[in-house]
Each structure stands twice: as C-alpha cells, then as structure tokens.
LODOSE-76135 format. One line per field, with one value per residue (C-alpha): residue number from 1; x, y, z. Coordinates in steps of 0.1 Angstrom, whole numbers, m for minus. Layout:
BEGIN
num c(NUM,...)
x c(X,...)
y c(Y,...)
z c(Z,...)
This chain:
BEGIN
num c(1,2,3,4,5,6,7,8,9,10,11,12,13,14,15,16,17,18,19,20,21,22,23,24,25,26,27,28,29,30,31,32,33,34,35,36,37,38,39,40,41,42,43,44,45,46,47,48,49,50,51,52,53,54,55,56,57,58,59,60,61,62,63,64,65,66,67,68,69,70,71,72,73,74,75,76,77,78,79,80,81,82,83,84,85,86,87,88,89,90,91,92,93,94,95,96,97,98,99,100,101,102,103,104,105,106,107,108,109,110,111,112,113,114,115,116,117,118,119,120,121,122,123,124,125,126,127,128,129,130,131,132,133,134,135,136,137,138,139,140,141,142,143,144,145,146,147,148,149,150,151,152,153,154,155,156,157,158,159,160,161,162,163,164,165,166,167,168,169,170,171,172,173,174,175,176,177,178,179,180,181,182,183,184,185,186,187,188,189,190,191,192,193,194,195,196,197,198,199,200,201,202,203,204,205,206,207,208,209,210,211,212,213,214,215,216,217,218,219,220,221,222,223,224,225,226,227,228,229,230,231,232,233,234,235,236,237,238,239,240,241,242,243,244,245,246,247,248,249,250,251,252,253,254,255,256,257,258,259,260,261,262,263,264,265,266,267,268,269,270,271,272,273,274,275,276,277,278,279,280,281,282,283,284,285,286,287,288,289,290,291,292,293,294,295,296,297,298,299,300,301)
x c(1877,1876,1891,1926,1934,1952,1967,1999,2019,2019,2042,2025,2015,1991,1962,1965,1989,2006,1974,1969,1951,1939,1964,1966,1976,2010,2037,2034,2065,2063,2073,2107,2094,2078,2110,2130,2106,2109,2148,2145,2124,2150,2178,2158,2154,2191,2200,2176,2195,2228,2215,2203,2239,2253,2229,2241,2277,2270,2253,2283,2307,2286,2286,2324,2330,2305,2323,2356,2343,2345,2310,2291,2262,2228,2224,2206,2171,2169,2162,2127,2123,2128,2100,2104,2069,2066,2058,2068,2051,2072,2104,2135,2164,2198,2212,2186,2193,2231,2224,2204,2230,2257,2236,2231,2269,2277,2253,2270,2304,2292,2280,2313,2333,2311,2317,2355,2355,2337,2362,2390,2375,2370,2407,2418,2397,2412,2447,2439,2426,2457,2480,2459,2462,2500,2502,2481,2503,2535,2519,2508,2544,2558,2533,2541,2578,2572,2552,2580,2605,2582,2579,2617,2619,2593,2611,2643,2625,2609,2643,2657,2628,2632,2669,2663,2636,2661,2688,2664,2654,2690,2696,2666,2679,2713,2698,2677,2708,2727,2698,2697,2735,2731,2704,2724,2754,2733,2719,2754,2767,2740,2750,2787,2806,2819,2855,2844,2822,2852,2872,2844,2839,2876,2876,2844,2859,2890,2867,2846,2877,2888,2854,2854,2888,2876,2845,2866,2887,2856,2841,2873,2875,2838,2844,2871,2850,2832,2794,2766,2755,2718,2713,2746,2754,2788,2797,2805,2808,2771,2754,2731,2761,2781,2790,2776,2786,2759,2762,2767,2796,2780,2784,2754,2749,2731,2701,2695,2699,2671,2649,2654,2647,2615,2611,2618,2645,2662,2669,2674,2702,2688,2718,2719,2687,2706,2692,2710,2697,2697,2695,2671,2693,2686,2712,2735,2750,2758,2796,2812,2834,2866,2884,2860,2861,2898,2896,2871,2895,2924,2902,2892,2929)
y c(815,838,836,835,807,810,787,768,738,706,679,649,619,590,611,644,635,669,690,727,730,758,772,803,835,832,812,774,757,719,700,683,648,660,679,647,629,657,654,617,622,647,622,594,616,624,587,578,601,586,551,561,574,540,522,543,535,498,498,516,491,462,477,482,446,433,452,435,399,382,367,391,376,391,424,422,435,470,473,482,519,527,548,565,577,604,586,608,587,556,572,549,558,567,534,514,533,527,491,488,506,482,452,466,473,438,424,446,434,398,404,421,391,367,388,389,351,348,372,350,319,337,348,312,299,326,315,278,288,308,279,254,278,280,242,239,265,246,213,230,243,208,192,219,212,174,181,202,174,149,171,172,135,130,154,135,101,116,126,92,75,97,88,51,52,68,43,14,28,29,m7,m19,m1,m17,m52,m47,m37,m68,m91,m75,m80,m116,m123,m108,m128,m160,m152,m145,m177,m198,m185,m193,m226,m245,m233,m197,m202,m214,m185,m160,m175,m171,m135,m127,m144,m121,m91,m101,m104,m70,m55,m70,m55,m21,m25,m32,m2,19,7,14,49,55,43,69,97,119,114,134,119,123,112,92,107,120,157,172,204,205,232,206,185,214,206,233,237,242,263,232,220,192,192,185,188,219,199,183,218,231,201,206,244,238,275,288,312,286,249,223,199,163,151,174,195,228,255,275,309,317,349,358,340,307,280,298,319,290,285,258,230,238,207,184,205,202,164,163,183,159,129,144,151)
z c(1730,1761,1795,1808,1785,1752,1725,1735,1722,1741,1729,1715,1735,1732,1741,1723,1694,1695,1690,1699,1732,1752,1776,1798,1781,1797,1778,1784,1796,1796,1826,1829,1820,1788,1779,1782,1759,1734,1735,1729,1699,1685,1691,1674,1643,1641,1646,1618,1594,1605,1599,1563,1556,1568,1545,1515,1523,1526,1492,1476,1491,1478,1443,1443,1453,1428,1400,1408,1404,1369,1373,1397,1415,1409,1427,1461,1462,1474,1511,1520,1527,1563,1578,1610,1619,1643,1675,1703,1729,1721,1710,1711,1734,1721,1733,1714,1682,1686,1692,1661,1640,1653,1644,1608,1606,1617,1590,1564,1574,1572,1536,1528,1541,1520,1489,1496,1499,1465,1450,1463,1447,1414,1414,1421,1392,1369,1380,1373,1339,1331,1341,1320,1290,1294,1296,1264,1247,1255,1243,1211,1205,1211,1186,1160,1164,1160,1129,1114,1121,1105,1074,1072,1075,1048,1025,1030,1024,993,979,987,970,939,937,942,915,891,900,896,862,851,863,843,812,817,821,790,771,783,773,739,734,745,721,692,702,702,667,654,669,653,619,622,617,647,641,637,667,689,676,683,718,725,714,733,764,762,756,786,808,797,804,839,846,834,856,886,879,874,907,925,910,919,954,958,943,969,971,984,1018,1009,973,971,937,928,930,896,876,868,890,906,916,931,968,992,1028,1054,1085,1106,1085,1065,1028,1005,967,955,942,977,993,970,979,1016,1014,994,986,1021,1032,1054,1053,1081,1080,1081,1101,1131,1126,1126,1103,1077,1065,1028,1008,981,955,973,974,949,977,1000,1002,980,993,974,988,971,940,939,943,914,893,901,892,859,850)
C-alpha cells in the first residue's frame, strides 16, 4: 500500500472492531474521547478480575460454614462462568462495576446469615439431644438401683421362706411324733385292767404336768436367748450360727451373711441398706459379736 498512509492502531468501536486500518506514516494518536473509552475498558477488565476474587472468597466462606454444620445442606450449584467479552464500544463505567460488586457482596452476606441461622438451629437441636440423653441416663440409673433393691428384698424373702419351710417341717415331725405316742398309749391302755388304767392315767398325768413345766422353762430360756434378726434362729457355736457384726452395726448370723453376699465382695444390710465390704475369705473375716458369744457361754454353763 503506497502513499503517505501507513498501518496504525485504532481502538475498537462498533464499526471497525479494533482492526488495523490505513493511517499516515506518522504515528497515530487517538483523540481524547477515544482515549477515555480505552481507559474505561481497562478499568472494566481490572474490576472483572477483582469480582472473580470476591466470588472465590465467597465460595471458601460457604464451604467453611457448611463444614461446621452437623447435617450440611447440599452444596449450591457452581455459579455460571462469568464472561467479560471484549466490548470496548459498550464498556461499563467504574461506578457500574462497583455497584454490581456491592450487589454481589450483599447477596453473599445474605447467604452467610442464612447459613449462620441454620448453624444456630443445629446447635440448639444438639443441645436438646444432649439434655434428653442425660435425663435418660439418670432414669436408667434410678431403675437399676430399684432393681438392685428388689433383688435384695427377694433374697431376704427367699431366706425367710427357706427358714419357714424348715420350721414347718420340724413342726410336722413333732406332730407326727405326738400322734404316734398317743396311739401307742391308747393301745397300751386298752390292754390294761381298769385299776391299772387309772394308775397309769395318774402317772401319765403327773408326767404330762412335768413335761409342761419343762416346756415352759425351755420357752422362757429360748425367749431370753439371742436370735438372728433375719432367720430368727439362735446363735451358737456352730460356724453358721456365729454372730457377725456388719459395718452399720447390725448383727447377723454367718449363714445369713453368706446368703446376702451371694458370692459378691460386698453385702447390703436388709435393715438400713448400708453396704459392708468383704475380703477374699468372705464372711469369715467379718468381726464377731463377742457380747452375744459371752451370753451364749453363760447360758450353756
């Protein structure tokens, strides 16, 4: 291409789209209006980069808040890619870009506030669940304690029933013995003469009176003898009848102590529910009630 024209750069507009055009051989300087448009385009590009950085910070903030929640909501869809085509003819002003960035920042803050509200609700639900769990734990402990008390009561009733069964058995044997003696006496009476019968009746009457007196003395002596408060049997020299003192101060026979312990390393007093620890030797190491032992010794002498 000849003539005084050369190649020069003309900023883009709606007509030429920033193409190379012929220009004089001298260097081409655009007019002031075109220079302002070029500056606006440069400002728009810088604002677009700043807006992209703000979008990245917003996404990082949302990810951090989502990680704190117990049940995070589904992640938001990624924002559509922002394209800033090179449009020098319709370039936005700096004020418009700043206004758009402020609007996006306000939207991000609104989303952050919503996530913070959801986080507060989740924390409140966690606190309610924790309180409910503590209440259920206290109720479970109370039920377990009632079950343990019920087991102790059942063990005590079982011991009492066993003692009553043995006592009833002894009573039945005693009644059978009396019936047998009565039948033998009737048979012997039928074989004797009336005179011998009267004499025998007189002798038996005296013997019966003597027996009744002995029974009364025996009952009185037994009433004065110390008894175990659980099984109601007398203390004695036999190991099972040895009086043992619990930690609370109550005295129980060794057999009842063994039944209350039931193989454990402690036993609970049925009268005041206080526990008494035991060693590996069991009830043998429990202290003896030497006052009762001395009373037994005096009774035997």
